LOKE-605033 format. One record per atom (N, C-alpha, C): residue number from 1; residue in one letter; chain; atom name; x, y, z. Coordinates in pm, whole numbers. Layout:
<recs>
<rec num="NUM" residuo="a" cadena="A" atomo="CA" px="X" py="Y" pz="Z"/>
...
</recs>
This chain:
<recs>
<rec num="1" residuo="m" cadena="A" atomo="N" px="-137" py="1434" pz="636"/>
<rec num="1" residuo="m" cadena="A" atomo="CA" px="-24" py="1398" pz="554"/>
<rec num="1" residuo="m" cadena="A" atomo="C" px="-68" py="1402" pz="407"/>
<rec num="2" residuo="e" cadena="A" atomo="N" px="17" py="1456" pz="323"/>
<rec num="2" residuo="e" cadena="A" atomo="CA" px="-14" py="1469" pz="181"/>
<rec num="2" residuo="e" cadena="A" atomo="C" px="-7" py="1333" pz="111"/>
<rec num="3" residuo="l" cadena="A" atomo="N" px="-85" py="1319" pz="5"/>
<rec num="3" residuo="l" cadena="A" atomo="CA" px="-92" py="1193" pz="-69"/>
<rec num="3" residuo="l" cadena="A" atomo="C" px="45" py="1151" pz="-123"/>
<rec num="4" residuo="d" cadena="A" atomo="N" px="123" py="1246" pz="-174"/>
<rec num="4" residuo="d" cadena="A" atomo="CA" px="254" py="1209" pz="-230"/>
<rec num="4" residuo="d" cadena="A" atomo="C" px="349" py="1158" pz="-123"/>
<rec num="5" residuo="q" cadena="A" atomo="N" px="337" py="1207" pz="0"/>
<rec num="5" residuo="q" cadena="A" atomo="CA" px="419" py="1158" pz="111"/>
<rec num="5" residuo="q" cadena="A" atomo="C" px="381" py="1014" pz="146"/>
<rec num="6" residuo="i" cadena="A" atomo="N" px="252" py="987" pz="146"/>
<rec num="6" residuo="i" cadena="A" atomo="CA" px="204" py="852" pz="175"/>
<rec num="6" residuo="i" cadena="A" atomo="C" px="252" py="757" pz="66"/>
<rec num="7" residuo="e" cadena="A" atomo="N" px="238" py="799" pz="-60"/>
<rec num="7" residuo="e" cadena="A" atomo="CA" px="282" py="715" pz="-172"/>
<rec num="7" residuo="e" cadena="A" atomo="C" px="431" py="684" pz="-164"/>
<rec num="8" residuo="e" cadena="A" atomo="N" px="510" py="782" pz="-128"/>
<rec num="8" residuo="e" cadena="A" atomo="CA" px="655" py="762" pz="-117"/>
<rec num="8" residuo="e" cadena="A" atomo="C" px="689" py="657" pz="-12"/>
<rec num="9" residuo="k" cadena="A" atomo="N" px="624" py="664" pz="103"/>
<rec num="9" residuo="k" cadena="A" atomo="CA" px="651" py="567" pz="210"/>
<rec num="9" residuo="k" cadena="A" atomo="C" px="607" py="426" pz="171"/>
<rec num="10" residuo="i" cadena="A" atomo="N" px="490" py="416" pz="110"/>
<rec num="10" residuo="i" cadena="A" atomo="CA" px="440" py="285" pz="69"/>
<rec num="10" residuo="i" cadena="A" atomo="C" px="526" py="228" pz="-43"/>
<rec num="11" residuo="r" cadena="A" atomo="N" px="563" py="311" pz="-139"/>
<rec num="11" residuo="r" cadena="A" atomo="CA" px="648" py="265" pz="-249"/>
<rec num="11" residuo="r" cadena="A" atomo="C" px="782" py="213" pz="-196"/>
<rec num="12" residuo="g" cadena="A" atomo="N" px="841" py="286" pz="-101"/>
<rec num="12" residuo="g" cadena="A" atomo="CA" px="967" py="242" pz="-41"/>
<rec num="12" residuo="g" cadena="A" atomo="C" px="953" py="107" pz="28"/>
<rec num="13" residuo="f" cadena="A" atomo="N" px="844" py="89" pz="99"/>
<rec num="13" residuo="f" cadena="A" atomo="CA" px="819" py="-39" pz="166"/>
<rec num="13" residuo="f" cadena="A" atomo="C" px="805" py="-152" pz="65"/>
<rec num="14" residuo="i" cadena="A" atomo="N" px="723" py="-132" pz="-36"/>
<rec num="14" residuo="i" cadena="A" atomo="CA" px="699" py="-237" pz="-137"/>
<rec num="14" residuo="i" cadena="A" atomo="C" px="830" py="-273" pz="-207"/>
<rec num="15" residuo="e" cadena="A" atomo="N" px="907" py="-173" pz="-246"/>
<rec num="15" residuo="e" cadena="A" atomo="CA" px="1034" py="-199" pz="-316"/>
<rec num="15" residuo="e" cadena="A" atomo="C" px="1132" py="-276" pz="-229"/>
<rec num="16" residuo="s" cadena="A" atomo="N" px="1135" py="-247" pz="-99"/>
<rec num="16" residuo="s" cadena="A" atomo="CA" px="1230" py="-316" pz="-11"/>
<rec num="16" residuo="s" cadena="A" atomo="C" px="1183" py="-456" pz="27"/>
<rec num="17" residuo="e" cadena="A" atomo="N" px="1053" py="-474" pz="43"/>
<rec num="17" residuo="e" cadena="A" atomo="CA" px="1000" py="-604" pz="86"/>
<rec num="17" residuo="e" cadena="A" atomo="C" px="976" py="-701" pz="-29"/>
<rec num="18" residuo="f" cadena="A" atomo="N" px="947" py="-647" pz="-147"/>
<rec num="18" residuo="f" cadena="A" atomo="CA" px="910" py="-731" pz="-261"/>
<rec num="18" residuo="f" cadena="A" atomo="C" px="989" py="-690" pz="-385"/>
<rec num="19" residuo="p" cadena="A" atomo="N" px="1121" py="-712" pz="-385"/>
<rec num="19" residuo="p" cadena="A" atomo="CA" px="1201" py="-673" pz="-501"/>
<rec num="19" residuo="p" cadena="A" atomo="C" px="1153" py="-746" pz="-627"/>
<rec num="20" residuo="n" cadena="A" atomo="N" px="1156" py="-674" pz="-738"/>
<rec num="20" residuo="n" cadena="A" atomo="CA" px="1101" py="-730" pz="-862"/>
<rec num="20" residuo="n" cadena="A" atomo="C" px="1195" py="-708" pz="-980"/>
<rec num="21" residuo="s" cadena="A" atomo="N" px="1299" py="-785" pz="-986"/>
<rec num="21" residuo="s" cadena="A" atomo="CA" px="1393" py="-792" pz="-1098"/>
<rec num="21" residuo="s" cadena="A" atomo="C" px="1432" py="-658" pz="-1158"/>
<rec num="22" residuo="g" cadena="A" atomo="N" px="1456" py="-561" pz="-1076"/>
<rec num="22" residuo="g" cadena="A" atomo="CA" px="1509" py="-434" pz="-1123"/>
<rec num="22" residuo="g" cadena="A" atomo="C" px="1410" py="-340" pz="-1189"/>
<rec num="23" residuo="e" cadena="A" atomo="N" px="1284" py="-380" pz="-1202"/>
<rec num="23" residuo="e" cadena="A" atomo="CA" px="1186" py="-290" pz="-1260"/>
<rec num="23" residuo="e" cadena="A" atomo="C" px="1157" py="-177" pz="-1163"/>
<rec num="24" residuo="e" cadena="A" atomo="N" px="1124" py="-61" pz="-1219"/>
<rec num="24" residuo="e" cadena="A" atomo="CA" px="1091" py="53" pz="-1134"/>
<rec num="24" residuo="e" cadena="A" atomo="C" px="943" py="48" pz="-1098"/>
<rec num="25" residuo="l" cadena="A" atomo="N" px="916" py="65" pz="-971"/>
<rec num="25" residuo="l" cadena="A" atomo="CA" px="779" py="63" pz="-922"/>
<rec num="25" residuo="l" cadena="A" atomo="C" px="719" py="203" pz="-936"/>
<rec num="26" residuo="e" cadena="A" atomo="N" px="612" py="213" pz="-1010"/>
<rec num="26" residuo="e" cadena="A" atomo="CA" px="538" py="338" pz="-1025"/>
<rec num="26" residuo="e" cadena="A" atomo="C" px="418" py="335" pz="-931"/>
<rec num="27" residuo="n" cadena="A" atomo="N" px="359" py="451" pz="-907"/>
<rec num="27" residuo="n" cadena="A" atomo="CA" px="243" py="457" pz="-818"/>
<rec num="27" residuo="n" cadena="A" atomo="C" px="123" py="382" pz="-876"/>
<rec num="28" residuo="t" cadena="A" atomo="N" px="122" py="362" pz="-1008"/>
<rec num="28" residuo="t" cadena="A" atomo="CA" px="9" py="295" pz="-1072"/>
<rec num="28" residuo="t" cadena="A" atomo="C" px="40" py="151" pz="-1114"/>
<rec num="29" residuo="t" cadena="A" atomo="N" px="160" py="102" pz="-1083"/>
<rec num="29" residuo="t" cadena="A" atomo="CA" px="195" py="-37" pz="-1115"/>
<rec num="29" residuo="t" cadena="A" atomo="C" px="98" py="-131" pz="-1044"/>
<rec num="30" residuo="n" cadena="A" atomo="N" px="47" py="-229" pz="-1117"/>
<rec num="30" residuo="n" cadena="A" atomo="CA" px="-45" py="-326" pz="-1057"/>
<rec num="30" residuo="n" cadena="A" atomo="C" px="36" py="-422" pz="-970"/>
<rec num="31" residuo="l" cadena="A" atomo="N" px="21" py="-408" pz="-839"/>
<rec num="31" residuo="l" cadena="A" atomo="CA" px="99" py="-487" pz="-743"/>
<rec num="31" residuo="l" cadena="A" atomo="C" px="62" py="-635" pz="-747"/>
<rec num="32" residuo="l" cadena="A" atomo="N" px="-63" py="-664" pz="-773"/>
<rec num="32" residuo="l" cadena="A" atomo="CA" px="-110" py="-802" pz="-769"/>
<rec num="32" residuo="l" cadena="A" atomo="C" px="-75" py="-879" pz="-896"/>
<rec num="33" residuo="e" cadena="A" atomo="N" px="-70" py="-810" pz="-1009"/>
<rec num="33" residuo="e" cadena="A" atomo="CA" px="-41" py="-878" pz="-1135"/>
<rec num="33" residuo="e" cadena="A" atomo="C" px="102" py="-858" pz="-1181"/>
<rec num="34" residuo="d" cadena="A" atomo="N" px="154" py="-736" pz="-1170"/>
<rec num="34" residuo="d" cadena="A" atomo="CA" px="285" py="-704" pz="-1226"/>
<rec num="34" residuo="d" cadena="A" atomo="C" px="398" py="-710" pz="-1124"/>
<rec num="35" residuo="w" cadena="A" atomo="N" px="366" py="-694" pz="-998"/>
<rec num="35" residuo="w" cadena="A" atomo="CA" px="471" py="-689" pz="-896"/>
<rec num="35" residuo="w" cadena="A" atomo="C" px="472" py="-816" pz="-812"/>
<rec num="36" residuo="f" cadena="A" atomo="N" px="378" py="-903" pz="-833"/>
<rec num="36" residuo="f" cadena="A" atomo="CA" px="373" py="-1035" pz="-770"/>
<rec num="36" residuo="f" cadena="A" atomo="C" px="362" py="-1029" pz="-618"/>
<rec num="37" residuo="v" cadena="A" atomo="N" px="283" py="-934" pz="-568"/>
<rec num="37" residuo="v" cadena="A" atomo="CA" px="252" py="-932" pz="-425"/>
<rec num="37" residuo="v" cadena="A" atomo="C" px="140" py="-1034" pz="-404"/>
<rec num="38" residuo="d" cadena="A" atomo="N" px="166" py="-1133" pz="-319"/>
<rec num="38" residuo="d" cadena="A" atomo="CA" px="68" py="-1239" pz="-295"/>
<rec num="38" residuo="d" cadena="A" atomo="C" px="-7" py="-1215" pz="-164"/>
<rec num="39" residuo="s" cadena="A" atomo="N" px="-82" py="-1315" pz="-119"/>
<rec num="39" residuo="s" cadena="A" atomo="CA" px="-163" py="-1299" pz="2"/>
<rec num="39" residuo="s" cadena="A" atomo="C" px="-77" py="-1271" pz="125"/>
<rec num="40" residuo="f" cadena="A" atomo="N" px="40" py="-1333" pz="135"/>
<rec num="40" residuo="f" cadena="A" atomo="CA" px="129" py="-1303" pz="247"/>
<rec num="40" residuo="f" cadena="A" atomo="C" px="181" py="-1160" pz="237"/>
<rec num="41" residuo="g" cadena="A" atomo="N" px="206" py="-1117" pz="116"/>
<rec num="41" residuo="g" cadena="A" atomo="CA" px="250" py="-979" pz="93"/>
<rec num="41" residuo="g" cadena="A" atomo="C" px="143" py="-879" pz="132"/>
<rec num="42" residuo="i" cadena="A" atomo="N" px="18" py="-913" pz="107"/>
<rec num="42" residuo="i" cadena="A" atomo="CA" px="-91" py="-825" pz="145"/>
<rec num="42" residuo="i" cadena="A" atomo="C" px="-96" py="-812" pz="297"/>
<rec num="43" residuo="i" cadena="A" atomo="N" px="-79" py="-923" pz="367"/>
<rec num="43" residuo="i" cadena="A" atomo="CA" px="-79" py="-919" pz="514"/>
<rec num="43" residuo="i" cadena="A" atomo="C" px="37" py="-835" pz="565"/>
<rec num="44" residuo="n" cadena="A" atomo="N" px="155" py="-853" pz="509"/>
<rec num="44" residuo="n" cadena="A" atomo="CA" px="271" py="-772" pz="550"/>
<rec num="44" residuo="n" cadena="A" atomo="C" px="248" py="-625" pz="522"/>
<rec num="45" residuo="t" cadena="A" atomo="N" px="189" py="-596" pz="407"/>
<rec num="45" residuo="t" cadena="A" atomo="CA" px="160" py="-457" pz="371"/>
<rec num="45" residuo="t" cadena="A" atomo="C" px="57" py="-398" pz="465"/>
<rec num="46" residuo="l" cadena="A" atomo="N" px="-44" py="-475" pz="498"/>
<rec num="46" residuo="l" cadena="A" atomo="CA" px="-146" py="-431" pz="593"/>
<rec num="46" residuo="l" cadena="A" atomo="C" px="-85" py="-397" pz="728"/>
<rec num="47" residuo="m" cadena="A" atomo="N" px="4" py="-482" pz="777"/>
<rec num="47" residuo="m" cadena="A" atomo="CA" px="70" py="-455" pz="906"/>
<rec num="47" residuo="m" cadena="A" atomo="C" px="157" py="-329" pz="895"/>
<rec num="48" residuo="f" cadena="A" atomo="N" px="225" py="-311" pz="782"/>
<rec num="48" residuo="f" cadena="A" atomo="CA" px="305" py="-190" pz="761"/>
<rec num="48" residuo="f" cadena="A" atomo="C" px="216" py="-66" pz="766"/>
<rec num="49" residuo="l" cadena="A" atomo="N" px="104" py="-68" pz="697"/>
<rec num="49" residuo="l" cadena="A" atomo="CA" px="14" py="48" pz="695"/>
<rec num="49" residuo="l" cadena="A" atomo="C" px="-34" py="82" pz="835"/>
<rec num="50" residuo="e" cadena="A" atomo="N" px="-71" py="-19" pz="910"/>
<rec num="50" residuo="e" cadena="A" atomo="CA" px="-121" py="5" pz="1045"/>
<rec num="50" residuo="e" cadena="A" atomo="C" px="-12" py="57" pz="1137"/>
<rec num="51" residuo="n" cadena="A" atomo="N" px="110" py="3" pz="1125"/>
<rec num="51" residuo="n" cadena="A" atomo="CA" px="220" py="47" pz="1211"/>
<rec num="51" residuo="n" cadena="A" atomo="C" px="276" py="183" pz="1169"/>
<rec num="52" residuo="e" cadena="A" atomo="N" px="295" py="202" pz="1040"/>
<rec num="52" residuo="e" cadena="A" atomo="CA" px="358" py="325" pz="989"/>
<rec num="52" residuo="e" cadena="A" atomo="C" px="267" py="447" pz="1001"/>
<rec num="53" residuo="f" cadena="A" atomo="N" px="139" py="427" pz="971"/>
<rec num="53" residuo="f" cadena="A" atomo="CA" px="48" py="541" pz="965"/>
<rec num="53" residuo="f" cadena="A" atomo="C" px="-51" py="545" pz="1082"/>
<rec num="54" residuo="g" cadena="A" atomo="N" px="-52" py="441" pz="1165"/>
<rec num="54" residuo="g" cadena="A" atomo="CA" px="-142" py="438" pz="1279"/>
<rec num="54" residuo="g" cadena="A" atomo="C" px="-289" py="430" pz="1241"/>
<rec num="55" residuo="v" cadena="A" atomo="N" px="-316" py="365" pz="1128"/>
<rec num="55" residuo="v" cadena="A" atomo="CA" px="-454" py="353" pz="1083"/>
<rec num="55" residuo="v" cadena="A" atomo="C" px="-502" py="210" pz="1107"/>
<rec num="56" residuo="n" cadena="A" atomo="N" px="-631" py="195" pz="1119"/>
<rec num="56" residuo="n" cadena="A" atomo="CA" px="-692" py="64" pz="1133"/>
<rec num="56" residuo="n" cadena="A" atomo="C" px="-766" py="33" pz="1004"/>
<rec num="57" residuo="v" cadena="A" atomo="N" px="-724" py="-70" pz="934"/>
<rec num="57" residuo="v" cadena="A" atomo="CA" px="-787" py="-108" pz="808"/>
<rec num="57" residuo="v" cadena="A" atomo="C" px="-890" py="-217" pz="836"/>
<rec num="58" residuo="d" cadena="A" atomo="N" px="-1015" py="-190" pz="803"/>
<rec num="58" residuo="d" cadena="A" atomo="CA" px="-1123" py="-286" pz="825"/>
<rec num="58" residuo="d" cadena="A" atomo="C" px="-1112" py="-403" pz="728"/>
<rec num="59" residuo="r" cadena="A" atomo="N" px="-1166" py="-516" pz="769"/>
<rec num="59" residuo="r" cadena="A" atomo="CA" px="-1168" py="-634" pz="680"/>
<rec num="59" residuo="r" cadena="A" atomo="C" px="-1234" py="-602" pz="547"/>
<rec num="60" residuo="a" cadena="A" atomo="N" px="-1340" py="-523" pz="552"/>
<rec num="60" residuo="a" cadena="A" atomo="CA" px="-1413" py="-489" pz="430"/>
<rec num="60" residuo="a" cadena="A" atomo="C" px="-1326" py="-411" pz="331"/>
<rec num="61" residuo="d" cadena="A" atomo="N" px="-1220" py="-348" pz="380"/>
<rec num="61" residuo="d" cadena="A" atomo="CA" px="-1131" py="-269" pz="294"/>
<rec num="61" residuo="d" cadena="A" atomo="C" px="-1019" py="-352" pz="233"/>
<rec num="62" residuo="i" cadena="A" atomo="N" px="-1007" py="-477" pz="273"/>
<rec num="62" residuo="i" cadena="A" atomo="CA" px="-901" py="-563" pz="218"/>
<rec num="62" residuo="i" cadena="A" atomo="C" px="-955" py="-626" pz="90"/>
<rec num="63" residuo="t" cadena="A" atomo="N" px="-949" py="-547" pz="-17"/>
<rec num="63" residuo="t" cadena="A" atomo="CA" px="-1001" py="-588" pz="-147"/>
<rec num="63" residuo="t" cadena="A" atomo="C" px="-892" py="-573" pz="-253"/>
<rec num="64" residuo="p" cadena="A" atomo="N" px="-904" py="-646" pz="-363"/>
<rec num="64" residuo="p" cadena="A" atomo="CA" px="-807" py="-629" pz="-471"/>
<rec num="64" residuo="p" cadena="A" atomo="C" px="-801" py="-484" pz="-521"/>
<rec num="65" residuo="g" cadena="A" atomo="N" px="-913" py="-416" pz="-520"/>
<rec num="65" residuo="g" cadena="A" atomo="CA" px="-915" py="-277" pz="-566"/>
<rec num="65" residuo="g" cadena="A" atomo="C" px="-832" py="-185" pz="-479"/>
<rec num="66" residuo="n" cadena="A" atomo="N" px="-838" py="-204" pz="-347"/>
<rec num="66" residuo="n" cadena="A" atomo="CA" px="-760" py="-119" pz="-256"/>
<rec num="66" residuo="n" cadena="A" atomo="C" px="-613" py="-155" pz="-255"/>
<rec num="67" residuo="f" cadena="A" atomo="N" px="-581" py="-281" pz="-283"/>
<rec num="67" residuo="f" cadena="A" atomo="CA" px="-442" py="-326" pz="-279"/>
<rec num="67" residuo="f" cadena="A" atomo="C" px="-381" py="-338" pz="-419"/>
<rec num="68" residuo="k" cadena="A" atomo="N" px="-445" py="-276" pz="-517"/>
<rec num="68" residuo="k" cadena="A" atomo="CA" px="-401" py="-288" pz="-656"/>
<rec num="68" residuo="k" cadena="A" atomo="C" px="-270" py="-216" pz="-684"/>
<rec num="69" residuo="s" cadena="A" atomo="N" px="-252" py="-98" pz="-624"/>
<rec num="69" residuo="s" cadena="A" atomo="CA" px="-134" py="-17" pz="-656"/>
<rec num="69" residuo="s" cadena="A" atomo="C" px="-94" py="67" pz="-535"/>
<rec num="70" residuo="v" cadena="A" atomo="N" px="22" py="127" pz="-546"/>
<rec num="70" residuo="v" cadena="A" atomo="CA" px="67" py="220" pz="-442"/>
<rec num="70" residuo="v" cadena="A" atomo="C" px="-35" py="333" pz="-428"/>
<rec num="71" residuo="h" cadena="A" atomo="N" px="-87" py="380" pz="-540"/>
<rec num="71" residuo="h" cadena="A" atomo="CA" px="-184" py="490" pz="-537"/>
<rec num="71" residuo="h" cadena="A" atomo="C" px="-312" py="451" pz="-464"/>
<rec num="72" residuo="t" cadena="A" atomo="N" px="-367" py="333" pz="-494"/>
<rec num="72" residuo="t" cadena="A" atomo="CA" px="-492" py="294" pz="-428"/>
<rec num="72" residuo="t" cadena="A" atomo="C" px="-471" py="269" pz="-279"/>
<rec num="73" residuo="l" cadena="A" atomo="N" px="-356" py="214" pz="-243"/>
<rec num="73" residuo="l" cadena="A" atomo="CA" px="-323" py="197" pz="-101"/>
<rec num="73" residuo="l" cadena="A" atomo="C" px="-312" py="333" pz="-32"/>
<rec num="74" residuo="s" cadena="A" atomo="N" px="-252" py="428" pz="-101"/>
<rec num="74" residuo="s" cadena="A" atomo="CA" px="-234" py="562" pz="-44"/>
<rec num="74" residuo="s" cadena="A" atomo="C" px="-368" py="631" pz="-23"/>
<rec num="75" residuo="l" cadena="A" atomo="N" px="-459" py="614" pz="-117"/>
<rec num="75" residuo="l" cadena="A" atomo="CA" px="-593" py="672" pz="-101"/>
<rec num="75" residuo="l" cadena="A" atomo="C" px="-664" py="610" pz="19"/>
<rec num="76" residuo="l" cadena="A" atomo="N" px="-648" py="480" pz="37"/>
<rec num="76" residuo="l" cadena="A" atomo="CA" px="-707" py="412" pz="153"/>
<rec num="76" residuo="l" cadena="A" atomo="C" px="-651" py="470" pz="283"/>
<rec num="77" residuo="v" cadena="A" atomo="N" px="-519" py="484" pz="290"/>
<rec num="77" residuo="v" cadena="A" atomo="CA" px="-455" py="539" pz="410"/>
<rec num="77" residuo="v" cadena="A" atomo="C" px="-500" py="683" pz="432"/>
<rec num="78" residuo="q" cadena="A" atomo="N" px="-500" py="763" pz="326"/>
<rec num="78" residuo="q" cadena="A" atomo="CA" px="-540" py="903" pz="341"/>
<rec num="78" residuo="q" cadena="A" atomo="C" px="-684" py="914" pz="392"/>
<rec num="79" residuo="g" cadena="A" atomo="N" px="-772" py="828" pz="343"/>
<rec num="79" residuo="g" cadena="A" atomo="CA" px="-910" py="826" pz="392"/>
<rec num="79" residuo="g" cadena="A" atomo="C" px="-919" py="789" pz="538"/>
<rec num="80" residuo="r" cadena="A" atomo="N" px="-840" py="692" pz="580"/>
<rec num="80" residuo="r" cadena="A" atomo="CA" px="-837" py="652" pz="721"/>
<rec num="80" residuo="r" cadena="A" atomo="C" px="-779" py="763" pz="808"/>
<rec num="81" residuo="l" cadena="A" atomo="N" px="-675" py="829" pz="759"/>
<rec num="81" residuo="l" cadena="A" atomo="CA" px="-615" py="939" pz="837"/>
<rec num="81" residuo="l" cadena="A" atomo="C" px="-713" py="1054" pz="854"/>
<rec num="82" residuo="s" cadena="A" atomo="N" px="-793" py="1082" pz="753"/>
<rec num="82" residuo="s" cadena="A" atomo="CA" px="-889" py="1192" pz="764"/>
<rec num="82" residuo="s" cadena="A" atomo="C" px="-1002" py="1156" pz="859"/>
<rec num="83" residuo="n" cadena="A" atomo="N" px="-1031" py="1027" pz="876"/>
<rec num="83" residuo="n" cadena="A" atomo="CA" px="-1133" py="983" pz="972"/>
<rec num="83" residuo="n" cadena="A" atomo="C" px="-1084" py="993" pz="1115"/>
<rec num="84" residuo="v" cadena="A" atomo="N" px="-951" py="991" pz="1135"/>
<rec num="84" residuo="v" cadena="A" atomo="CA" px="-893" py="995" pz="1269"/>
<rec num="84" residuo="v" cadena="A" atomo="C" px="-902" py="1136" pz="1327"/>
<rec num="85" residuo="k" cadena="A" atomo="N" px="-895" py="1236" pz="1240"/>
<rec num="85" residuo="k" cadena="A" atomo="CA" px="-892" py="1376" pz="1287"/>
<rec num="85" residuo="k" cadena="A" atomo="C" px="-1022" py="1419" pz="1347"/>
</recs>
């Protein structure tokens, strides 16, 4: 799956689950600081990634750096998908 397709799906999920006063979510928007995704949001996002993309995210990968933006989440998913093949 292409990176832009992954980003689109993740962005759609974040926008629907964590509405943020009408601001537009960009792939580089800081989810933890600017979009107010909290620890429960990270867990929900993690479950979405595992269900939507069929990837297994290791505990070691649950870091602020990986969950910082739609783009960093997409890179994590793309890396996991390439390991599955």
